[in-house]
Chimera marker file (.cmm) of the C-alpha trace (Angstrom):
<marker_set name="trace">
<marker id="1" x="107.191" y="98.854" z="112.257" r="1" g="1" b="0" radius="0.5"/>
<marker id="2" x="104.740" y="96.441" z="110.888" r="1" g="1" b="0" radius="0.5"/>
<marker id="3" x="106.414" y="94.219" z="108.283" r="1" g="1" b="0" radius="0.5"/>
<marker id="4" x="103.026" y="93.297" z="106.836" r="1" g="1" b="0" radius="0.5"/>
<marker id="5" x="102.055" y="96.868" z="105.818" r="1" g="1" b="0" radius="0.5"/>
<marker id="6" x="100.169" y="96.342" z="102.516" r="1" g="1" b="0" radius="0.5"/>
<marker id="7" x="100.403" y="100.065" z="101.502" r="1" g="1" b="0" radius="0.5"/>
<marker id="8" x="103.932" y="101.406" z="102.028" r="1" g="1" b="0" radius="0.5"/>
<marker id="9" x="104.667" y="105.000" z="101.002" r="1" g="1" b="0" radius="0.5"/>
<marker id="10" x="107.361" y="103.772" z="98.611" r="1" g="1" b="0" radius="0.5"/>
<marker id="11" x="109.309" y="100.695" z="97.653" r="1" g="1" b="0" radius="0.5"/>
<marker id="12" x="112.617" y="100.294" z="95.843" r="1" g="1" b="0" radius="0.5"/>
<marker id="13" x="115.970" y="98.605" z="95.475" r="1" g="1" b="0" radius="0.5"/>
<marker id="14" x="118.944" y="98.016" z="93.343" r="1" g="1" b="0" radius="0.5"/>
<marker id="15" x="119.170" y="96.889" z="89.725" r="1" g="1" b="0" radius="0.5"/>
<marker id="16" x="119.729" y="93.218" z="90.442" r="1" g="1" b="0" radius="0.5"/>
<marker id="17" x="117.334" y="92.818" z="93.457" r="1" g="1" b="0" radius="0.5"/>
<marker id="18" x="119.939" y="92.140" z="96.101" r="1" g="1" b="0" radius="0.5"/>
<marker id="19" x="118.949" y="95.323" z="97.945" r="1" g="1" b="0" radius="0.5"/>
<marker id="20" x="115.264" y="96.054" z="98.591" r="1" g="1" b="0" radius="0.5"/>
<marker id="21" x="113.437" y="98.434" z="100.894" r="1" g="1" b="0" radius="0.5"/>
<marker id="22" x="110.095" y="99.804" z="101.915" r="1" g="1" b="0" radius="0.5"/>
<marker id="23" x="109.337" y="103.319" z="103.234" r="1" g="1" b="0" radius="0.5"/>
<marker id="24" x="106.300" y="103.601" z="105.499" r="1" g="1" b="0" radius="0.5"/>
<marker id="25" x="106.387" y="107.343" z="106.063" r="1" g="1" b="0" radius="0.5"/>
<marker id="26" x="106.794" y="110.619" z="104.155" r="1" g="1" b="0" radius="0.5"/>
<marker id="27" x="109.578" y="111.295" z="101.724" r="1" g="1" b="0" radius="0.5"/>
<marker id="28" x="111.368" y="114.574" z="101.300" r="1" g="1" b="0" radius="0.5"/>
<marker id="29" x="111.236" y="116.234" z="97.903" r="1" g="1" b="0" radius="0.5"/>
<marker id="30" x="114.239" y="115.394" z="95.767" r="1" g="1" b="0" radius="0.5"/>
<marker id="31" x="117.448" y="117.362" z="96.205" r="1" g="1" b="0" radius="0.5"/>
<marker id="32" x="120.192" y="117.150" z="93.487" r="1" g="1" b="0" radius="0.5"/>
<marker id="33" x="123.623" y="116.981" z="94.977" r="1" g="1" b="0" radius="0.5"/>
<marker id="34" x="126.663" y="117.990" z="92.846" r="1" g="1" b="0" radius="0.5"/>
<marker id="35" x="129.390" y="117.364" z="95.408" r="1" g="1" b="0" radius="0.5"/>
<marker id="36" x="132.517" y="115.522" z="94.235" r="1" g="1" b="0" radius="0.5"/>
<marker id="37" x="131.685" y="112.447" z="96.418" r="1" g="1" b="0" radius="0.5"/>
<marker id="38" x="128.213" y="112.041" z="94.868" r="1" g="1" b="0" radius="0.5"/>
<marker id="39" x="129.547" y="112.517" z="91.383" r="1" g="1" b="0" radius="0.5"/>
<marker id="40" x="132.318" y="110.022" z="91.937" r="1" g="1" b="0" radius="0.5"/>
<marker id="41" x="129.966" y="107.340" z="93.448" r="1" g="1" b="0" radius="0.5"/>
<marker id="42" x="127.210" y="107.778" z="90.872" r="1" g="1" b="0" radius="0.5"/>
<marker id="43" x="129.016" y="108.885" z="87.671" r="1" g="1" b="0" radius="0.5"/>
<marker id="44" x="126.911" y="112.091" z="87.697" r="1" g="1" b="0" radius="0.5"/>
<marker id="45" x="125.152" y="114.225" z="90.248" r="1" g="1" b="0" radius="0.5"/>
<marker id="46" x="122.879" y="112.463" z="92.622" r="1" g="1" b="0" radius="0.5"/>
<marker id="47" x="119.088" y="113.033" z="92.956" r="1" g="1" b="0" radius="0.5"/>
<marker id="48" x="118.044" y="111.902" z="96.436" r="1" g="1" b="0" radius="0.5"/>
<marker id="49" x="114.958" y="111.985" z="98.660" r="1" g="1" b="0" radius="0.5"/>
<marker id="50" x="115.084" y="111.243" z="102.413" r="1" g="1" b="0" radius="0.5"/>
<marker id="51" x="112.969" y="109.414" z="104.931" r="1" g="1" b="0" radius="0.5"/>
<marker id="52" x="113.083" y="109.017" z="108.672" r="1" g="1" b="0" radius="0.5"/>
<marker id="53" x="115.282" y="106.040" z="109.535" r="1" g="1" b="0" radius="0.5"/>
<marker id="54" x="112.476" y="104.505" z="111.556" r="1" g="1" b="0" radius="0.5"/>
<marker id="55" x="110.234" y="104.526" z="108.426" r="1" g="1" b="0" radius="0.5"/>
<marker id="56" x="112.738" y="102.453" z="106.372" r="1" g="1" b="0" radius="0.5"/>
<marker id="57" x="112.524" y="98.681" z="106.406" r="1" g="1" b="0" radius="0.5"/>
<marker id="58" x="114.949" y="96.486" z="104.428" r="1" g="1" b="0" radius="0.5"/>
<marker id="59" x="113.085" y="93.807" z="102.499" r="1" g="1" b="0" radius="0.5"/>
<marker id="60" x="116.347" y="92.397" z="100.960" r="1" g="1" b="0" radius="0.5"/>
<marker id="61" x="119.827" y="93.172" z="102.095" r="1" g="1" b="0" radius="0.5"/>
<marker id="62" x="121.980" y="90.251" z="100.898" r="1" g="1" b="0" radius="0.5"/>
<marker id="63" x="123.815" y="92.631" z="98.556" r="1" g="1" b="0" radius="0.5"/>
<marker id="64" x="123.880" y="95.717" z="100.792" r="1" g="1" b="0" radius="0.5"/>
<marker id="65" x="127.353" y="97.048" z="101.528" r="1" g="1" b="0" radius="0.5"/>
<marker id="66" x="128.410" y="100.199" z="103.351" r="1" g="1" b="0" radius="0.5"/>
<marker id="67" x="131.328" y="102.497" z="102.522" r="1" g="1" b="0" radius="0.5"/>
<marker id="68" x="132.496" y="105.053" z="105.031" r="1" g="1" b="0" radius="0.5"/>
<marker id="69" x="132.797" y="108.093" z="102.662" r="1" g="1" b="0" radius="0.5"/>
<marker id="70" x="133.634" y="110.703" z="105.277" r="1" g="1" b="0" radius="0.5"/>
<marker id="71" x="133.945" y="111.216" z="108.983" r="1" g="1" b="0" radius="0.5"/>
<marker id="72" x="130.255" y="112.221" z="109.022" r="1" g="1" b="0" radius="0.5"/>
<marker id="73" x="128.540" y="109.701" z="106.734" r="1" g="1" b="0" radius="0.5"/>
<marker id="74" x="128.445" y="106.452" z="104.945" r="1" g="1" b="0" radius="0.5"/>
<marker id="75" x="127.032" y="105.325" z="101.585" r="1" g="1" b="0" radius="0.5"/>
<marker id="76" x="124.983" y="102.220" z="101.025" r="1" g="1" b="0" radius="0.5"/>
<marker id="77" x="125.327" y="100.386" z="97.732" r="1" g="1" b="0" radius="0.5"/>
<marker id="78" x="124.765" y="96.986" z="96.248" r="1" g="1" b="0" radius="0.5"/>
<marker id="79" x="127.904" y="94.824" z="96.329" r="1" g="1" b="0" radius="0.5"/>
<marker id="80" x="126.510" y="92.756" z="93.441" r="1" g="1" b="0" radius="0.5"/>
<marker id="81" x="125.361" y="95.235" z="90.728" r="1" g="1" b="0" radius="0.5"/>
<marker id="82" x="127.122" y="98.380" z="92.151" r="1" g="1" b="0" radius="0.5"/>
<marker id="83" x="123.983" y="100.548" z="92.494" r="1" g="1" b="0" radius="0.5"/>
<marker id="84" x="124.061" y="103.502" z="94.796" r="1" g="1" b="0" radius="0.5"/>
<marker id="85" x="121.090" y="103.280" z="97.104" r="1" g="1" b="0" radius="0.5"/>
<marker id="86" x="121.627" y="105.276" z="100.379" r="1" g="1" b="0" radius="0.5"/>
<marker id="87" x="123.585" y="108.073" z="101.983" r="1" g="1" b="0" radius="0.5"/>
<marker id="88" x="123.394" y="107.986" z="105.762" r="1" g="1" b="0" radius="0.5"/>
<marker id="89" x="124.737" y="110.703" z="108.084" r="1" g="1" b="0" radius="0.5"/>
<marker id="90" x="125.956" y="109.687" z="111.510" r="1" g="1" b="0" radius="0.5"/>
<marker id="91" x="123.797" y="112.379" z="113.086" r="1" g="1" b="0" radius="0.5"/>
<marker id="92" x="120.060" y="113.099" z="112.707" r="1" g="1" b="0" radius="0.5"/>
<marker id="93" x="116.986" y="111.002" z="112.084" r="1" g="1" b="0" radius="0.5"/>
<marker id="94" x="116.967" y="110.804" z="108.287" r="1" g="1" b="0" radius="0.5"/>
<marker id="95" x="118.580" y="108.563" z="105.654" r="1" g="1" b="0" radius="0.5"/>
<marker id="96" x="118.890" y="109.679" z="102.035" r="1" g="1" b="0" radius="0.5"/>
<marker id="97" x="117.589" y="107.439" z="99.386" r="1" g="1" b="0" radius="0.5"/>
<marker id="98" x="118.664" y="107.705" z="95.820" r="1" g="1" b="0" radius="0.5"/>
<marker id="99" x="115.510" y="108.717" z="93.856" r="1" g="1" b="0" radius="0.5"/>
<marker id="100" x="116.423" y="106.383" z="90.998" r="1" g="1" b="0" radius="0.5"/>
<marker id="101" x="116.309" y="103.427" z="93.388" r="1" g="1" b="0" radius="0.5"/>
<marker id="102" x="112.589" y="103.999" z="93.994" r="1" g="1" b="0" radius="0.5"/>
<marker id="103" x="109.925" y="102.082" z="92.122" r="1" g="1" b="0" radius="0.5"/>
<marker id="104" x="107.633" y="104.254" z="90.035" r="1" g="1" b="0" radius="0.5"/>
<marker id="105" x="105.406" y="106.120" z="90.430" r="1" g="1" b="0" radius="0.5"/>
<marker id="106" x="107.143" y="108.121" z="93.206" r="1" g="1" b="0" radius="0.5"/>
<marker id="107" x="105.017" y="111.270" z="93.234" r="1" g="1" b="0" radius="0.5"/>
<marker id="108" x="108.215" y="113.226" z="94.058" r="1" g="1" b="0" radius="0.5"/>
<marker id="109" x="109.605" y="116.327" z="92.511" r="1" g="1" b="0" radius="0.5"/>
<marker id="110" x="112.993" y="118.117" z="92.630" r="1" g="1" b="0" radius="0.5"/>
<marker id="111" x="113.320" y="121.281" z="94.672" r="1" g="1" b="0" radius="0.5"/>
<marker id="112" x="116.987" y="122.247" z="94.693" r="1" g="1" b="0" radius="0.5"/>
<marker id="113" x="120.526" y="121.720" z="93.585" r="1" g="1" b="0" radius="0.5"/>
<marker id="114" x="123.180" y="121.642" z="96.356" r="1" g="1" b="0" radius="0.5"/>
<marker id="115" x="127.001" y="121.936" z="96.157" r="1" g="1" b="0" radius="0.5"/>
<marker id="116" x="126.636" y="123.724" z="92.868" r="1" g="1" b="0" radius="0.5"/>
<marker id="117" x="130.159" y="125.105" z="93.276" r="1" g="1" b="0" radius="0.5"/>
<marker id="118" x="131.402" y="121.511" z="92.678" r="1" g="1" b="0" radius="0.5"/>
<marker id="119" x="129.127" y="120.803" z="89.723" r="1" g="1" b="0" radius="0.5"/>
<marker id="120" x="130.699" y="118.988" z="86.732" r="1" g="1" b="0" radius="0.5"/>
<marker id="121" x="131.918" y="121.157" z="83.895" r="1" g="1" b="0" radius="0.5"/>
<marker id="122" x="130.047" y="119.007" z="81.296" r="1" g="1" b="0" radius="0.5"/>
<marker id="123" x="126.497" y="120.178" z="82.224" r="1" g="1" b="0" radius="0.5"/>
<marker id="124" x="124.644" y="123.353" z="82.947" r="1" g="1" b="0" radius="0.5"/>
<marker id="125" x="122.064" y="124.145" z="85.700" r="1" g="1" b="0" radius="0.5"/>
<marker id="126" x="119.606" y="126.037" z="83.674" r="1" g="1" b="0" radius="0.5"/>
<marker id="127" x="116.387" y="125.191" z="85.537" r="1" g="1" b="0" radius="0.5"/>
<marker id="128" x="114.447" y="127.300" z="87.971" r="1" g="1" b="0" radius="0.5"/>
<marker id="129" x="115.305" y="125.162" z="91.085" r="1" g="1" b="0" radius="0.5"/>
<marker id="130" x="116.956" y="126.707" z="94.128" r="1" g="1" b="0" radius="0.5"/>
<marker id="131" x="120.765" y="126.567" z="93.774" r="1" g="1" b="0" radius="0.5"/>
<marker id="132" x="122.920" y="126.438" z="96.908" r="1" g="1" b="0" radius="0.5"/>
<marker id="133" x="126.726" y="126.738" z="96.753" r="1" g="1" b="0" radius="0.5"/>
<marker id="134" x="127.217" y="124.280" z="99.663" r="1" g="1" b="0" radius="0.5"/>
<marker id="135" x="125.176" y="121.614" z="101.205" r="1" g="1" b="0" radius="0.5"/>
<marker id="136" x="123.314" y="123.319" z="104.037" r="1" g="1" b="0" radius="0.5"/>
<marker id="137" x="119.768" y="124.035" z="102.907" r="1" g="1" b="0" radius="0.5"/>
<marker id="138" x="118.420" y="124.275" z="106.491" r="1" g="1" b="0" radius="0.5"/>
<marker id="139" x="114.794" y="125.354" z="106.559" r="1" g="1" b="0" radius="0.5"/>
<marker id="140" x="114.945" y="126.962" z="103.035" r="1" g="1" b="0" radius="0.5"/>
<marker id="141" x="113.320" y="123.930" z="101.376" r="1" g="1" b="0" radius="0.5"/>
<marker id="142" x="109.934" y="122.245" z="101.730" r="1" g="1" b="0" radius="0.5"/>
<marker id="143" x="110.724" y="119.061" z="103.650" r="1" g="1" b="0" radius="0.5"/>
<marker id="144" x="108.007" y="116.507" z="104.082" r="1" g="1" b="0" radius="0.5"/>
<marker id="145" x="109.873" y="114.390" z="106.655" r="1" g="1" b="0" radius="0.5"/>
<link id1="1" id2="2" r="1" g="1" b="0" radius="0.2"/>
<link id1="2" id2="3" r="1" g="1" b="0" radius="0.2"/>
<link id1="3" id2="4" r="1" g="1" b="0" radius="0.2"/>
<link id1="4" id2="5" r="1" g="1" b="0" radius="0.2"/>
<link id1="5" id2="6" r="1" g="1" b="0" radius="0.2"/>
<link id1="6" id2="7" r="1" g="1" b="0" radius="0.2"/>
<link id1="7" id2="8" r="1" g="1" b="0" radius="0.2"/>
<link id1="8" id2="9" r="1" g="1" b="0" radius="0.2"/>
<link id1="9" id2="10" r="1" g="1" b="0" radius="0.2"/>
<link id1="10" id2="11" r="1" g="1" b="0" radius="0.2"/>
<link id1="11" id2="12" r="1" g="1" b="0" radius="0.2"/>
<link id1="12" id2="13" r="1" g="1" b="0" radius="0.2"/>
<link id1="13" id2="14" r="1" g="1" b="0" radius="0.2"/>
<link id1="14" id2="15" r="1" g="1" b="0" radius="0.2"/>
<link id1="15" id2="16" r="1" g="1" b="0" radius="0.2"/>
<link id1="16" id2="17" r="1" g="1" b="0" radius="0.2"/>
<link id1="17" id2="18" r="1" g="1" b="0" radius="0.2"/>
<link id1="18" id2="19" r="1" g="1" b="0" radius="0.2"/>
<link id1="19" id2="20" r="1" g="1" b="0" radius="0.2"/>
<link id1="20" id2="21" r="1" g="1" b="0" radius="0.2"/>
<link id1="21" id2="22" r="1" g="1" b="0" radius="0.2"/>
<link id1="22" id2="23" r="1" g="1" b="0" radius="0.2"/>
<link id1="23" id2="24" r="1" g="1" b="0" radius="0.2"/>
<link id1="24" id2="25" r="1" g="1" b="0" radius="0.2"/>
<link id1="25" id2="26" r="1" g="1" b="0" radius="0.2"/>
<link id1="26" id2="27" r="1" g="1" b="0" radius="0.2"/>
<link id1="27" id2="28" r="1" g="1" b="0" radius="0.2"/>
<link id1="28" id2="29" r="1" g="1" b="0" radius="0.2"/>
<link id1="29" id2="30" r="1" g="1" b="0" radius="0.2"/>
<link id1="30" id2="31" r="1" g="1" b="0" radius="0.2"/>
<link id1="31" id2="32" r="1" g="1" b="0" radius="0.2"/>
<link id1="32" id2="33" r="1" g="1" b="0" radius="0.2"/>
<link id1="33" id2="34" r="1" g="1" b="0" radius="0.2"/>
<link id1="34" id2="35" r="1" g="1" b="0" radius="0.2"/>
<link id1="35" id2="36" r="1" g="1" b="0" radius="0.2"/>
<link id1="36" id2="37" r="1" g="1" b="0" radius="0.2"/>
<link id1="37" id2="38" r="1" g="1" b="0" radius="0.2"/>
<link id1="38" id2="39" r="1" g="1" b="0" radius="0.2"/>
<link id1="39" id2="40" r="1" g="1" b="0" radius="0.2"/>
<link id1="40" id2="41" r="1" g="1" b="0" radius="0.2"/>
<link id1="41" id2="42" r="1" g="1" b="0" radius="0.2"/>
<link id1="42" id2="43" r="1" g="1" b="0" radius="0.2"/>
<link id1="43" id2="44" r="1" g="1" b="0" radius="0.2"/>
<link id1="44" id2="45" r="1" g="1" b="0" radius="0.2"/>
<link id1="45" id2="46" r="1" g="1" b="0" radius="0.2"/>
<link id1="46" id2="47" r="1" g="1" b="0" radius="0.2"/>
<link id1="47" id2="48" r="1" g="1" b="0" radius="0.2"/>
<link id1="48" id2="49" r="1" g="1" b="0" radius="0.2"/>
<link id1="49" id2="50" r="1" g="1" b="0" radius="0.2"/>
<link id1="50" id2="51" r="1" g="1" b="0" radius="0.2"/>
<link id1="51" id2="52" r="1" g="1" b="0" radius="0.2"/>
<link id1="52" id2="53" r="1" g="1" b="0" radius="0.2"/>
<link id1="53" id2="54" r="1" g="1" b="0" radius="0.2"/>
<link id1="54" id2="55" r="1" g="1" b="0" radius="0.2"/>
<link id1="55" id2="56" r="1" g="1" b="0" radius="0.2"/>
<link id1="56" id2="57" r="1" g="1" b="0" radius="0.2"/>
<link id1="57" id2="58" r="1" g="1" b="0" radius="0.2"/>
<link id1="58" id2="59" r="1" g="1" b="0" radius="0.2"/>
<link id1="59" id2="60" r="1" g="1" b="0" radius="0.2"/>
<link id1="60" id2="61" r="1" g="1" b="0" radius="0.2"/>
<link id1="61" id2="62" r="1" g="1" b="0" radius="0.2"/>
<link id1="62" id2="63" r="1" g="1" b="0" radius="0.2"/>
<link id1="63" id2="64" r="1" g="1" b="0" radius="0.2"/>
<link id1="64" id2="65" r="1" g="1" b="0" radius="0.2"/>
<link id1="65" id2="66" r="1" g="1" b="0" radius="0.2"/>
<link id1="66" id2="67" r="1" g="1" b="0" radius="0.2"/>
<link id1="67" id2="68" r="1" g="1" b="0" radius="0.2"/>
<link id1="68" id2="69" r="1" g="1" b="0" radius="0.2"/>
<link id1="69" id2="70" r="1" g="1" b="0" radius="0.2"/>
<link id1="70" id2="71" r="1" g="1" b="0" radius="0.2"/>
<link id1="71" id2="72" r="1" g="1" b="0" radius="0.2"/>
<link id1="72" id2="73" r="1" g="1" b="0" radius="0.2"/>
<link id1="73" id2="74" r="1" g="1" b="0" radius="0.2"/>
<link id1="74" id2="75" r="1" g="1" b="0" radius="0.2"/>
<link id1="75" id2="76" r="1" g="1" b="0" radius="0.2"/>
<link id1="76" id2="77" r="1" g="1" b="0" radius="0.2"/>
<link id1="77" id2="78" r="1" g="1" b="0" radius="0.2"/>
<link id1="78" id2="79" r="1" g="1" b="0" radius="0.2"/>
<link id1="79" id2="80" r="1" g="1" b="0" radius="0.2"/>
<link id1="80" id2="81" r="1" g="1" b="0" radius="0.2"/>
<link id1="81" id2="82" r="1" g="1" b="0" radius="0.2"/>
<link id1="82" id2="83" r="1" g="1" b="0" radius="0.2"/>
<link id1="83" id2="84" r="1" g="1" b="0" radius="0.2"/>
<link id1="84" id2="85" r="1" g="1" b="0" radius="0.2"/>
<link id1="85" id2="86" r="1" g="1" b="0" radius="0.2"/>
<link id1="86" id2="87" r="1" g="1" b="0" radius="0.2"/>
<link id1="87" id2="88" r="1" g="1" b="0" radius="0.2"/>
<link id1="88" id2="89" r="1" g="1" b="0" radius="0.2"/>
<link id1="89" id2="90" r="1" g="1" b="0" radius="0.2"/>
<link id1="90" id2="91" r="1" g="1" b="0" radius="0.2"/>
<link id1="91" id2="92" r="1" g="1" b="0" radius="0.2"/>
<link id1="92" id2="93" r="1" g="1" b="0" radius="0.2"/>
<link id1="93" id2="94" r="1" g="1" b="0" radius="0.2"/>
<link id1="94" id2="95" r="1" g="1" b="0" radius="0.2"/>
<link id1="95" id2="96" r="1" g="1" b="0" radius="0.2"/>
<link id1="96" id2="97" r="1" g="1" b="0" radius="0.2"/>
<link id1="97" id2="98" r="1" g="1" b="0" radius="0.2"/>
<link id1="98" id2="99" r="1" g="1" b="0" radius="0.2"/>
<link id1="99" id2="100" r="1" g="1" b="0" radius="0.2"/>
<link id1="100" id2="101" r="1" g="1" b="0" radius="0.2"/>
<link id1="101" id2="102" r="1" g="1" b="0" radius="0.2"/>
<link id1="102" id2="103" r="1" g="1" b="0" radius="0.2"/>
<link id1="103" id2="104" r="1" g="1" b="0" radius="0.2"/>
<link id1="104" id2="105" r="1" g="1" b="0" radius="0.2"/>
<link id1="105" id2="106" r="1" g="1" b="0" radius="0.2"/>
<link id1="106" id2="107" r="1" g="1" b="0" radius="0.2"/>
<link id1="107" id2="108" r="1" g="1" b="0" radius="0.2"/>
<link id1="108" id2="109" r="1" g="1" b="0" radius="0.2"/>
<link id1="109" id2="110" r="1" g="1" b="0" radius="0.2"/>
<link id1="110" id2="111" r="1" g="1" b="0" radius="0.2"/>
<link id1="111" id2="112" r="1" g="1" b="0" radius="0.2"/>
<link id1="112" id2="113" r="1" g="1" b="0" radius="0.2"/>
<link id1="113" id2="114" r="1" g="1" b="0" radius="0.2"/>
<link id1="114" id2="115" r="1" g="1" b="0" radius="0.2"/>
<link id1="115" id2="116" r="1" g="1" b="0" radius="0.2"/>
<link id1="116" id2="117" r="1" g="1" b="0" radius="0.2"/>
<link id1="117" id2="118" r="1" g="1" b="0" radius="0.2"/>
<link id1="118" id2="119" r="1" g="1" b="0" radius="0.2"/>
<link id1="119" id2="120" r="1" g="1" b="0" radius="0.2"/>
<link id1="120" id2="121" r="1" g="1" b="0" radius="0.2"/>
<link id1="121" id2="122" r="1" g="1" b="0" radius="0.2"/>
<link id1="122" id2="123" r="1" g="1" b="0" radius="0.2"/>
<link id1="123" id2="124" r="1" g="1" b="0" radius="0.2"/>
<link id1="124" id2="125" r="1" g="1" b="0" radius="0.2"/>
<link id1="125" id2="126" r="1" g="1" b="0" radius="0.2"/>
<link id1="126" id2="127" r="1" g="1" b="0" radius="0.2"/>
<link id1="127" id2="128" r="1" g="1" b="0" radius="0.2"/>
<link id1="128" id2="129" r="1" g="1" b="0" radius="0.2"/>
<link id1="129" id2="130" r="1" g="1" b="0" radius="0.2"/>
<link id1="130" id2="131" r="1" g="1" b="0" radius="0.2"/>
<link id1="131" id2="132" r="1" g="1" b="0" radius="0.2"/>
<link id1="132" id2="133" r="1" g="1" b="0" radius="0.2"/>
<link id1="133" id2="134" r="1" g="1" b="0" radius="0.2"/>
<link id1="134" id2="135" r="1" g="1" b="0" radius="0.2"/>
<link id1="135" id2="136" r="1" g="1" b="0" radius="0.2"/>
<link id1="136" id2="137" r="1" g="1" b="0" radius="0.2"/>
<link id1="137" id2="138" r="1" g="1" b="0" radius="0.2"/>
<link id1="138" id2="139" r="1" g="1" b="0" radius="0.2"/>
<link id1="139" id2="140" r="1" g="1" b="0" radius="0.2"/>
<link id1="140" id2="141" r="1" g="1" b="0" radius="0.2"/>
<link id1="141" id2="142" r="1" g="1" b="0" radius="0.2"/>
<link id1="142" id2="143" r="1" g="1" b="0" radius="0.2"/>
<link id1="143" id2="144" r="1" g="1" b="0" radius="0.2"/>
<link id1="144" id2="145" r="1" g="1" b="0" radius="0.2"/>
</marker_set>
C-alpha cells in the first residue's frame, strides 16, 4: 500500500486523535448491529461499514487497544478517549469500521439491521431497512467490498 496516496477512499479516527486510519479501497454500506456486545461497547447499537484489511492503513495508533470480545473476534478502541473504532473477525478478509469514526462526507448509507432479536427495549426499528434476527446476512445485502 502506498502511504503517500493523496486521495484515500475514506479517513477517520477517534475523538482525541490517538487512533487514525485511511481506507484506500471500497467500503461496504452501513449495517446496524443490535447484538448485546455492540450495545455494551458503544452504549447503543453500532452502525458499521467494512473494508478489506489490506485497504486499511493506520495513520496513528498510539491509543489503539484491542479487546478480545469473543472466541471469533476482537474490538479495536482508543485507550485514551474510549471511542469504539473497529470490530475484527479472526477469519475473512474484512475489518468492520464504526461509521461514526469516519470523517465526513462518507457517501455511505445504511442497508440493514442485524441481531434485531437482541435490540434494546428503549427504541423501535420503524424504518424500511432489511431486518435480520441474527447476524448472518450472507449475500442478501449489497456489499461493495
